Steps between C-alpha positions, in 0.01 A plus 500: 500500500513268203348646181375230267477559130153584392358210304162659469425750228265683734736780613643540150151510347398766751819702435413508133137597555454878514226474762701284741852613422553731793377254765696217342812718485466572872495120555813467287681770702390336827613159372847601384607822677687360792683228311596728214604774743757268666608363161571856386649605834766223477616656171463870577568519881359857530138517606409789273643332192316183598167678540545676171585172319202329660268772386641481149457125504129531566454788259674292227280200587183709491584661165605177335256249642333468158823369350548232769427155370397259772606159381727219593816701422466766773285559799375835631746465795794443261388793290487733808848384612629555145374860499639561851843360408502717188412805711782420748752476220371823346549685835852359533583614146387854582723499811814418304761771517659531157475291193766255612324395820334155479184397676720283724710799590187700575365228727829497692472873563178424692699301751564814705122556511427159654597604851298821493198351324480174699233441755634586850394155613703326227773288640858489378458188287202654310710804415797286401270293273354809336849639435618167359205486265567850378851394408378233266491551124157606384395165349609311805320743728174468306516122506590497872236753608215328310600155611613556858288790621191458285516112482409492136569187298776524238241444226314811606819701539584393143171658382575820696859542382498336162801287603514125477438287808857361475652854494288605795606192702861579422458867593328402824768249587780755450304760692457265797874417500600867496256591773623209718854636470390863555275433797709214640208273566472129437163468327257714303 
């Protein structure tokens, strides 16, 4: 299901209006829940962590909707992905064991959870891909997930991450090359 950025101010206007906020927020949740769930799940692997991060994403959005500026610089979709990505990184930081463990090391510890947390119907290549993505450095993984799985344009990913389009393209390219080697497939 393709989610298009909201060009209309209608939902945002209703989110800011006290009388229509709850109904509009239900629409926002309906619109983004599934996509953000899978975005978070690719980072966090564990369903409970994903559910918690998703809930925190929507709570953060609800509490800070007044500060969101809908203009040409960032869409509501980009803003939601930015909040979700921040939540995923926050959860990974809390999972670190010791002060010397990096976020990349923390992500690699989730590799053992992939087999137990994967859908029983997942085939071997899906599990290999998920494991390969977890082995990527954090910046490459973010660029890869948002571009490959969520099909976002690099310009929008730039608004989500704060990285330049050139840097994102480089991170994505290196991620694809590493995944190809890891999964032993010809094309991603």
